[in-house]
KOLFIFI-981584 format. One record per residue (C-alpha): residue in one letter; x, y, z. Coordinates in steps of 0.02 Angstrom, whole numbers, plus 50000, padded with zeros to 5 digits. Last residue first. Example, Ala and Ser with C-alpha at 12.3 -4.5 7.8 and 13.67 -1.06 7.14 Angstrom:
BEGIN
s506844994750357
a506154977550390
***
This chain:
BEGIN
s486815009450396
t487815022550376
a485915034050467
a485865020550577
m487735021550666
a487555037450681
i485905036050816
a486615023250897
p487905033550956
v489645027750969
d490355026351123
p490485006751135
p491855009051037
g492155005250853
k492354985050791
l493434979750618
e492934960550601
i493834951150490
m493024937150392
n494484923450332
g493894922650115
e495854920850049
p496134938649983
d495394945850155
f493134946350216
l492694958550280
y491514963250438
q490944976250479
s490404983250693
p489574996950759
g489434995150967
e489104985951121
g490124985351255
m492004985851261
a492604969051240
g491294964651089
y489244965151078
r488564970250868
s488194982850813
g487884979150644
f488904979750456
e488764967450330
g490034960550223
v491934970550131
r492554962950012
a494314970749994
g494874977549840
h496204991349884
a494945004449849
q493814995049934
l494094997450113
h494435011350128
a492745016950053
v492095004750200
i493365014350337
a492925031950278
e490995024850265
r491015017250411
e491905031350560
f492415022850713
p494085031550752
e494455019850813
v494705001650797
a494694987050898
l495044969250809
c493984956250795
l494624938850717
h493184926350643
d492384911550633
m493874902850698
n493944879750683
r493924880950509
g493034862650425
e493524848550341
d495264841950409
g494534845450556
p493584860550673
p491624853250674
a490944855650486
g490354870950415
g490714888950479
a488884892150456
r488304881050575
g489184888350729
i488044903050714
r486814894750717
g487034879550863
e487494866650791
v489554869350785
d489644875750984
v489994893851003
l491154900251105
d491814917351115
i493684922251195
l493814943251274
s494674952651293
s495624967751419
g495954951951523
a495004935651418
r493514936251486
l492254921651418
q490944922651292
v489734908151275
m488554905151131
s487194895051034
v486584909650942
a484964910651065
p486004905951221
q487054921251238
r487854921951379
k488674933551436
e490584935651564
v490834917851601
t492744920451681
c494484916851621
g495614909551719
l496634897251606
v496314880051657
e494644883451763
c494044895251632
y494414892051456
f494494872451530
v492824871951587
e491824884951436
m492644872051319
r491984854851393
a490374866251417
i490634871051234
d490804851751169
r491244850550990
v491924868450972
r491884883750833
l493064899750924
v493014915850905
v494164927250955
h493934944351044
d494374964151038
l496374961850981
q497254980151009
l496884996150937
l497244994750790
k497225015050720
f496025024150595
p495915030850414
p497015015850348
t498365025250257
e498505031150067
a499835040650032
a501005027850087
p500845015749942
m500114999650019
***
């Protein structure tokens, strides 16, 4: 990327990682008891448990749930284990972000408000050249009205 075309945001940290799992209860026990995570939020409607890992989250989704099924076969030779990688960014100016992504030929995915390590906030999905999904996550203080105006 030429120096004149720098991104319209600064990467802050990894917000969260989503793992597709076969046995969500067993994985929750492992991440909490072995690694010291704590349960942050349960989302049974999408078969997800969000675990606090320092300032980030590790989300566990059941491969048989709505989100998990979207990834195909269970983790192994025929299916991916990670749903997507999320990067916290600021500022979150959706139009500038989408324009930047499109200028670089990135496939832009869904936009919405999603829960992450710092709370509910604006979120833009995109895909890398090999089809891996990435989420750019804005801070929770972006007003819902401003987000709705740009969606």
